[in-house]
C-alpha angles and dihedrals in degrees: 000000000000090000091054092049093050093045094050091049096048093044094051090048093048096057090056097043098043133051100230121178114264094257095048092044090051091049094051093045091046090055094046091052092051091049091048092048092052091050092050091047092054090048092051094050089054094041094061090072094065100028130030118285090235093055093045090051093046091052095051088044088055092052091045091058095052090103090049091053092049093052092047091046091053094048092048091047094052090046088056093053099043104027091231107136100172094108102035095096097028096083098041094048094044094050092050092053093044092053095050105024096046104014101058095049090046090058094047094047093046092047090045090054094052092039089058089048093052101036107020095235136085121266112255099200145329104253123204124205117252096252089062089075082091091067092044092053090044091056091047095051092043094050093045090066087071086072089057088051092051091046091050095040091217141081109217142168087265089066090048090058093049095043093043092050090049092053091050091049089049094056094043091054092049090053090061092059119101126260125246123272115265094230090069088069090084088069093061123099113247101270098054092036091058090048091048093049091052095039092086088072124071093241091049091054092048088055090054094047085048091058089051093050091045093049094045089046093051093050090049092048097050097038099088098041090042093053093042092053093045092047087055089050091046094049089049091057095044104258112156121239093244091049090049095050094043101043116000096050096045091047090055098041091047093049092103090062090050091051091049092046094052092045094052093038095056087061090058091205092067094045092102088054088052090055090047089054089055091047092050093048091052090050089050091052094046091050118019097027095048091043091058096054098075093041092055089043094051094045092050094045091047096233139057110273132163114235110236121223123221126205092270093051091049091050094051092046090049091051091052090050094050093048089055092044088060091049091051092049089055095050097046084086088050090240135097110203137197090254090052090052094050094048093044094049093041095056092040092057092042092068090067097059098067132003102172132090124302117211102220093186111031117211103271129151091354095305110144116241127233122212120201129180114262088227090055089054091050090049091055088047091057090047091050090050089049091054091047091050093053092046094047096048098031092124090056096051111096101159097149091052093044093047091050089053091049092051090048091053091055093062 
C-alpha cells in the first residue's frame, strides 16, 4: 500500500517535470491512475464501516470523475472564449453512456467469470440491498432533468443551481444511511482490512481520508498530461476531434471507475458495490458535472449566458437519458440480470455502426420519406426496453416499501 502511494505520487510528479514522449507519458499516467484507483478502492472498503456504504462509494466516485470534470471545464471555458459550442455536450453525453452502457455490463460479465470459477455455475444477477433504492431514484431524477434541457433548448445557470442543489441533497441523504456491520471486515483482503480495523480511531480515519486525497490528487495531476499524450496518439492514428472528445477522452478519464469496478467485481462479494460505484459516478455526472458547465462558460465569457443546444446536441442528450432510463428500469427490481447486461451492451454497441439518418418510409409510389437519426431510434429502443422491463418485473418492483425502509434506517 505504501509502495503504491509512493509510486503514484512520483509518477504524477515526473510527467509534469520531464518532457516524456507521448507514448511513455501515457504509460506513466496510466500506471499512476491504476495505483490511485486501487488506493481509493481500499479506502472506500474501509470507510463503509464508519460511514454509509452509499456515501463512501459516492465520495470515491466523485474523486474518480475529477479528470472528467477537468476535461469538461476546459471545453466549456474554451467555448466561452471562442463561442464554438460543438464540443460542449459531446464529452458529457459520451461519458454518461460509457458508464452505463459499457460499465454496467462490464461489471456483470467480470463478476460472472469469477463466480463460475468459485462456484461452478453462472451468475444469475447482481443484487442490491433495499436501502440502495436511494441511489436508483437519485439516478432517475438526475437523468430526467435532461428532458427539461431538451424541452428548453438551453443549459443555463438556473440548471446549475437545480443540479448542484440536487447533488448536495444526494450526498446529505446518503450520509444518513447506516454503516456496515463490523463482522463483515473478515471478508476484506489485508490492505482494506487493516484500514478498517484502525478506522475506528481518529488517526486511522485520517489515514483513510489521506488515501482519498492522495488518490484524487494524483488523478487531478495526471489528467491533463494523460489526455494530451493520448490526443497526440489519437491524432497520429486518424481519430477525429469530435470522436476523441466524445469517446476516447471519456474512456480515459473514466478509467479509474473501470479499474475499481473490475477489482471489486472479481471478488464477487463486492460486485454490488462496484455497480453502486458506477451508479454514483453517473449521478455525479448528471448533476455536479453538468452544473459546472454553465458556470465555467459564464466565467470565461465574462457574463451570464445560456448555452444553446442544436439538434445534434439534443439527440445526443436524449440518447444519454434513454440509456440511463433503461438502467434505472433494470434496477427498480434491485437486480441487474444477464438479459439486462446483454440488452444494455448490445444497444450501446449498436450506436457505433451507423450515426446518420435512417429513412423510415422510403420514397415509393409518391409517399414522402421521413428521415430520423439512427441515434434517435436507438434511444427509443432503450425506452421501449425500459417499459418492457418494468412491465415484465412489475411484481418485483417495491420502490415505496424499500424507500420507507431506507428512510426508517436514517432515523
